[in-house]
DSSP file (Angstrom, degrees, kcal/mol; ACC not computed):
  #  RESIDUE AA STRUCTURE BP1 BP2  ACC     N-H-->O    O-->H-N    N-H-->O    O-->H-N    TCO  KAPPA ALPHA  PHI   PSI    X-CA   Y-CA   Z-CA
    1    1 A M              0   0    0      0, 0.0     2,-0.0     0, 0.0     7,-0.0   0.000 360.0 360.0 360.0 135.9  123.7   27.2   29.4
    2    2 A S        -     0   0    0      1,-0.1     5,-0.0     2,-0.1     0, 0.0  -0.333 360.0-132.5 -73.3 154.9  122.0   24.5   31.5
    3    3 A S        +     0   0    0     -2,-0.0    -1,-0.1     5,-0.0     2,-0.1   0.455  68.6 122.6 -87.1   0.2  122.4   20.8   30.5
    4    4 A D    >   -     0   0    0      1,-0.1     3,-1.8     2,-0.1     4,-0.5  -0.397  69.2-129.8 -62.9 135.2  118.6   20.3   30.9
    5    5 A K  G >  S+     0   0    0      1,-0.3     3,-1.2     2,-0.2    -1,-0.1   0.824 105.3  62.6 -57.4 -33.6  117.1   19.0   27.7
    6    6 A T  G 3  S+     0   0    0      1,-0.3    -1,-0.3     3,-0.0    -2,-0.1   0.714 100.0  55.0 -68.6 -17.8  114.4   21.7   27.7
    7    7 A D  G <  S+     0   0    0     -3,-1.8    -1,-0.3    -5,-0.0    -2,-0.2   0.571  81.3 110.9 -90.1  -9.7  117.1   24.4   27.4
    8    8 A K    <   -     0   0    0     -3,-1.2     3,-0.1    -4,-0.5    -5,-0.0  -0.404  52.8-160.3 -67.0 138.8  118.6   23.0   24.3
    9    9 A Q  S    S+     0   0    0      1,-0.3     2,-0.3    -2,-0.1    -1,-0.1   0.758  73.9  17.2 -87.5 -27.1  118.1   25.1   21.2
   10   10 A Y        -     0   0    0     28,-0.0    -1,-0.3    29,-0.0     2,-0.3  -1.000  65.4-148.7-150.3 140.1  118.7   22.4   18.7
   11   11 A C        -     0   0    0     -2,-0.3     2,-0.1    24,-0.3     0, 0.0  -0.734  28.5-104.2-108.3 161.2  118.9   18.6   18.7
   12   12 A K     >  -     0   0    0     -2,-0.3     4,-2.6     1,-0.1     5,-0.2  -0.338  33.6-107.5 -76.8 162.8  121.0   16.3   16.5
   13   13 A C  H  > S+     0   0    0      1,-0.2     4,-2.6     2,-0.2     5,-0.2   0.889 120.0  54.6 -59.2 -41.2  119.6   14.3   13.6
   14   14 A S  H  > S+     0   0    0      1,-0.2     4,-1.7     2,-0.2    -1,-0.2   0.894 110.8  45.9 -62.8 -38.4  119.8   11.0   15.5
   15   15 A E  H  > S+     0   0    0      2,-0.2     4,-2.7     1,-0.2    -2,-0.2   0.915 111.2  52.5 -67.9 -42.8  117.8   12.6   18.4
   16   16 A A  H  X S+     0   0    0     -4,-2.6     4,-2.3     1,-0.2    -2,-0.2   0.900 108.9  49.8 -60.4 -41.6  115.3   14.1   15.9
   17   17 A N  H  X S+     0   0    0     -4,-2.6     4,-2.3     2,-0.2    -1,-0.2   0.889 110.5  50.2 -65.2 -38.6  114.7   10.7   14.3
   18   18 A C  H  X S+     0   0    0     -4,-1.7     4,-2.4    -5,-0.2    -2,-0.2   0.925 111.5  48.0 -63.5 -44.9  114.2    9.1   17.7
   19   19 A Y  H  X S+     0   0    0     -4,-2.7     4,-2.4     1,-0.2    -2,-0.2   0.875 110.0  53.8 -62.8 -37.5  111.6   11.8   18.6
   20   20 A C  H  X S+     0   0    0     -4,-2.3     4,-1.6    -5,-0.2    -2,-0.2   0.933 109.4  47.2 -62.2 -46.8  110.0   11.2   15.3
   21   21 A D  H  X S+     0   0    0     -4,-2.3     4,-0.7     1,-0.2     3,-0.2   0.918 113.1  48.7 -61.2 -44.3  109.6    7.5   15.9
   22   22 A K  H ><>S+     0   0    0     -4,-2.4     5,-2.9     1,-0.2     3,-0.8   0.870 106.7  56.8 -64.1 -36.6  108.3    8.2   19.4
   23   23 A A  H ><5S+     0   0    0     -4,-2.4     3,-1.6     1,-0.2    -1,-0.2   0.848  97.8  61.7 -64.2 -34.2  105.8   10.7   18.0
   24   24 A Q  H 3<5S+     0   0    0     -4,-1.6    -1,-0.2     1,-0.3    -2,-0.2   0.790 111.6  38.7 -62.6 -26.6  104.3    8.0   15.7
   25   25 A Y  T <<5S-     0   0    0     -3,-0.8    -1,-0.3    -4,-0.7    -2,-0.2   0.167 115.5-113.4-108.6  15.9  103.4    6.0   18.8
   26   26 A N  T < 5S+     0   0    0     -3,-1.6    -3,-0.2     1,-0.1    -2,-0.1   0.852  85.3 118.7  54.2  39.2  102.3    9.1   20.9
   27   27 A E      < +     0   0    0     -5,-2.9     2,-0.3    -8,-0.1    -4,-0.2   0.269  38.7 113.1-112.5   7.4  105.2    8.5   23.3
   28   28 A V        -     0   0    0     -6,-0.5     2,-0.1    -8,-0.1    -9,-0.0  -0.602  63.4-128.5 -86.6 141.0  107.0   11.8   22.7
   29   29 A K     >  -     0   0    0     -2,-0.3     4,-2.5     1,-0.1     3,-0.2  -0.468  26.9-108.4 -81.4 159.6  107.3   14.4   25.5
   30   30 A D  H  > S+     0   0    0      1,-0.2     4,-2.2     2,-0.2     5,-0.1   0.897 119.6  48.7 -56.4 -44.7  106.2   18.0   24.8
   31   31 A W  H  > S+     0   0    0      1,-0.2     4,-2.0     2,-0.2    -1,-0.2   0.835 110.9  51.4 -68.4 -30.9  109.8   19.3   24.9
   32   32 A E  H  > S+     0   0    0     -3,-0.2     4,-2.6     2,-0.2    -1,-0.2   0.903 109.0  50.7 -69.0 -40.8  110.9   16.5   22.5
   33   33 A R  H  X S+     0   0    0     -4,-2.5     4,-2.7     2,-0.2    -2,-0.2   0.908 109.6  51.1 -61.8 -42.1  108.1   17.4   20.1
   34   34 A E  H  X S+     0   0    0     -4,-2.2     4,-2.3     1,-0.2    -1,-0.2   0.917 111.8  46.5 -61.8 -44.0  109.2   21.1   20.2
   35   35 A Q  H  X S+     0   0    0     -4,-2.0     4,-2.7     2,-0.2   -24,-0.3   0.900 111.8  51.8 -65.5 -39.6  112.8   20.1   19.4
   36   36 A L  H  X S+     0   0    0     -4,-2.6     4,-3.0     2,-0.2     5,-0.2   0.946 110.4  47.3 -61.0 -49.0  111.6   17.8   16.6
   37   37 A I  H  X S+     0   0    0     -4,-2.7     4,-1.5     1,-0.2    -1,-0.2   0.918 113.8  48.1 -59.5 -44.4  109.5   20.5   15.0
   38   38 A S  H  X S+     0   0    0     -4,-2.3     4,-0.6    -5,-0.2    -1,-0.2   0.907 113.7  47.4 -62.4 -42.2  112.3   23.0   15.3
   39   39 A H  H >X S+     0   0    0     -4,-2.7     4,-1.6     1,-0.2     3,-1.2   0.912 108.3  54.0 -66.3 -43.2  114.8   20.5   13.8
   40   40 A L  H 3< S+     0   0    0     -4,-3.0    -1,-0.2     1,-0.3    -2,-0.2   0.813 101.9  59.7 -64.2 -29.3  112.5   19.5   10.9
   41   41 A D  H 3< S+     0   0    0     -4,-1.5    -1,-0.3    -5,-0.2    -2,-0.2   0.772 116.9  32.4 -65.5 -25.0  112.2   23.2   10.0
   42   42 A K  H << S+     0   0    0     -3,-1.2    -2,-0.2    -4,-0.6    -1,-0.2   0.573 111.6  62.8-109.2 -13.0  115.9   23.3    9.4
   43   43 A C     X  -     0   0    0     -4,-1.6     4,-1.9     1,-0.1    -1,-0.2  -0.899  51.3-172.7-125.4 104.8  116.8   19.8    8.2
   44   44 A P  H  > S+     0   0    0      0, 0.0     4,-2.2     0, 0.0     5,-0.2   0.837  87.4  56.4 -63.9 -33.5  115.4   18.5    4.9
   45   45 A K  H  > S+     0   0    0      1,-0.2     4,-2.1     2,-0.2     5,-0.1   0.926 110.7  42.9 -65.2 -43.6  116.8   15.0    5.4
   46   46 A C  H  > S+     0   0    0      2,-0.2     4,-2.6     1,-0.2    -1,-0.2   0.840 111.0  55.6 -71.8 -32.1  115.0   14.6    8.7
   47   47 A K  H  X S+     0   0    0     -4,-1.9     4,-2.2     2,-0.2    -2,-0.2   0.912 109.1  47.6 -64.1 -41.6  111.9   16.2    7.3
   48   48 A D  H  X S+     0   0    0     -4,-2.2     4,-2.5     2,-0.2     5,-0.2   0.911 110.7  51.7 -63.7 -43.3  111.9   13.5    4.6
   49   49 A Y  H  X S+     0   0    0     -4,-2.1     4,-2.4     1,-0.2    -2,-0.2   0.922 110.2  49.6 -58.0 -45.2  112.5   10.8    7.2
   50   50 A S  H  X S+     0   0    0     -4,-2.6     4,-2.1     2,-0.2    -2,-0.2   0.902 110.8  48.5 -62.9 -43.2  109.5   12.1    9.1
   51   51 A E  H  X S+     0   0    0     -4,-2.2     4,-2.0     2,-0.2    -1,-0.2   0.905 113.1  47.2 -65.0 -42.2  107.2   12.1    6.1
   52   52 A R  H  X S+     0   0    0     -4,-2.5     4,-2.4     1,-0.2    -2,-0.2   0.880 110.5  53.6 -66.4 -37.1  108.3    8.6    5.1
   53   53 A N  H  X S+     0   0    0     -4,-2.4     4,-2.3    -5,-0.2    -2,-0.2   0.898 108.2  49.4 -63.6 -41.6  107.7    7.4    8.7
   54   54 A K  H  X S+     0   0    0     -4,-2.1     4,-2.3     2,-0.2    -1,-0.2   0.914 111.3  49.3 -64.0 -43.3  104.2    8.9    8.7
   55   55 A K  H  X S+     0   0    0     -4,-2.0     4,-2.3     2,-0.2    -2,-0.2   0.908 110.6  50.4 -62.7 -42.5  103.4    7.1    5.4
   56   56 A L  H  X S+     0   0    0     -4,-2.4     4,-2.3     1,-0.2    -1,-0.2   0.914 110.1  49.8 -62.4 -43.9  104.7    3.8    6.7
   57   57 A T  H  X S+     0   0    0     -4,-2.3     4,-2.3     1,-0.2    -1,-0.2   0.903 109.8  51.6 -61.9 -41.6  102.6    4.1    9.9
   58   58 A E  H  X S+     0   0    0     -4,-2.3     4,-2.3     1,-0.2    -1,-0.2   0.905 109.3  50.3 -61.7 -41.8   99.5    4.9    7.8
   59   59 A L  H  X S+     0   0    0     -4,-2.3     4,-1.9     2,-0.2    -2,-0.2   0.910 110.2  49.5 -63.8 -42.6  100.2    1.8    5.6
   60   60 A F  H  X>S+     0   0    0     -4,-2.3     5,-0.7     1,-0.2     4,-0.7   0.907 111.6  49.2 -62.7 -40.9  100.5   -0.4    8.7
   61   61 A N  H ><5S+     0   0    0     -4,-2.3     3,-0.7     1,-0.2    -2,-0.2   0.888 111.0  49.5 -66.2 -38.6   97.3    0.9   10.1
   62   62 A K  H 3<5S+     0   0    0     -4,-2.3    -1,-0.2     1,-0.2    -2,-0.2   0.833 103.4  61.2 -67.5 -32.1   95.4    0.3    6.9
   63   63 A A  H 3<5S-     0   0    0     -4,-1.9    -1,-0.2    -5,-0.2    -2,-0.2   0.701  91.5-148.6 -69.9 -19.1   96.7   -3.2    6.6
   64   64 A Q  T <<5 -     0   0    0     -4,-0.7    -3,-0.1    -3,-0.7    -2,-0.1   0.929  23.3-162.7  48.1  54.4   95.0   -4.1    9.9
   65   65 A L      < -     0   0    0     -5,-0.7     2,-0.3     1,-0.0    -1,-0.1  -0.326   8.5-164.5 -67.9 146.4   97.7   -6.6   10.7
   66   66 A T        -     0   0    0     -2,-0.0     2,-0.2     0, 0.0    -1,-0.0  -0.892  12.7-127.0-127.4 161.1   97.1   -9.3   13.4
   67   67 A T        -     0   0    0     -2,-0.3     2,-0.1     1,-0.1     0, 0.0  -0.679  31.6 -96.4-104.7 161.9   99.4  -11.6   15.3
   68   68 A L        -     0   0    0     -2,-0.2     2,-0.1     1,-0.1    -1,-0.1  -0.465  38.0-115.1 -73.8 146.7   99.3  -15.3   15.6
   69   69 A Q     >  -     0   0    0     -2,-0.1     4,-2.4     1,-0.1     5,-0.2  -0.389  34.1-103.3 -72.2 161.2   97.6  -16.8   18.7
   70   70 A E  H  > S+     0   0    0      1,-0.2     4,-2.2     2,-0.2     5,-0.2   0.886 122.6  49.6 -56.7 -42.9   99.9  -18.8   21.0
   71   71 A E  H  > S+     0   0    0      1,-0.2     4,-2.2     2,-0.2    -1,-0.2   0.891 110.6  49.9 -65.3 -39.5   98.6  -22.2   19.7
   72   72 A E  H  > S+     0   0    0      2,-0.2     4,-2.5     1,-0.2    -2,-0.2   0.893 110.0  51.5 -64.8 -39.8   99.1  -21.1   16.1
   73   73 A R  H  X S+     0   0    0     -4,-2.4     4,-2.4     2,-0.2    -2,-0.2   0.909 110.1  48.4 -63.4 -43.2  102.7  -20.0   16.9
   74   74 A K  H  X S+     0   0    0     -4,-2.2     4,-2.4     2,-0.2    -2,-0.2   0.908 111.8  49.4 -64.6 -42.0  103.4  -23.4   18.5
   75   75 A E  H  X S+     0   0    0     -4,-2.2     4,-2.5     2,-0.2    -2,-0.2   0.915 111.2  49.1 -64.3 -43.2  102.0  -25.3   15.6
   76   76 A L  H  X S+     0   0    0     -4,-2.5     4,-2.5     2,-0.2    -2,-0.2   0.918 111.3  49.6 -61.9 -43.8  104.0  -23.2   13.1
   77   77 A K  H  X S+     0   0    0     -4,-2.4     4,-2.4     1,-0.2    -2,-0.2   0.901 110.8  50.4 -61.7 -41.3  107.2  -23.8   15.1
   78   78 A R  H  X S+     0   0    0     -4,-2.4     4,-2.4     2,-0.2    -2,-0.2   0.918 111.4  47.9 -63.1 -44.0  106.4  -27.5   15.2
   79   79 A L  H  X S+     0   0    0     -4,-2.5     4,-2.2     2,-0.2    -2,-0.2   0.897 111.6  50.1 -65.3 -40.7  105.9  -27.6   11.4
   80   80 A L  H  X S+     0   0    0     -4,-2.5     4,-2.1     2,-0.2    -2,-0.2   0.934 112.5  46.6 -62.3 -45.5  109.1  -25.7   10.7
   81   81 A Q  H  X S+     0   0    0     -4,-2.4     4,-1.9     1,-0.2    -2,-0.2   0.896 110.1  54.1 -64.0 -39.3  111.1  -28.0   13.0
   82   82 A Q  H  X S+     0   0    0     -4,-2.4     4,-0.5     1,-0.2    -1,-0.2   0.907 111.3  45.2 -61.1 -42.6  109.5  -31.0   11.3
   83   83 A N  H  < S+     0   0    0     -4,-2.2     3,-0.5     1,-0.2    -1,-0.2   0.825 110.7  53.7 -72.1 -31.7  110.6  -29.7    7.9
   84   84 A L  H  < S+     0   0    0     -4,-2.1    -1,-0.2     1,-0.2    -2,-0.2   0.832 103.8  57.0 -69.6 -32.1  114.1  -28.9    9.1
   85   85 A D  H  <        0   0    0     -4,-1.9    -1,-0.2     1,-0.2    -2,-0.2   0.655 360.0 360.0 -74.0 -16.1  114.5  -32.4   10.4
   86   86 A K     <        0   0    0     -4,-0.5    -1,-0.2    -3,-0.5    -2,-0.1   0.489 360.0 360.0 -71.9 360.0  113.9  -33.9    7.0
């Protein structure tokens, strides 16, 4: 059997979880997706992980989170330092 990833019949749970995470961000390769699907068919724990991961991603998308602008970040850091110095 070749050591090429595409020839593997089954991946480990840690690999499946990594592929699951990558799939949430559309960064998974086709062969990784195939292994993930095959693994999820056989492993209830990883299937549960995948379902929870999808729900979490949906919640983050619904929340429409934004990040602080650079100036806001600097001001927050200044205020924190000011309060720590008291």
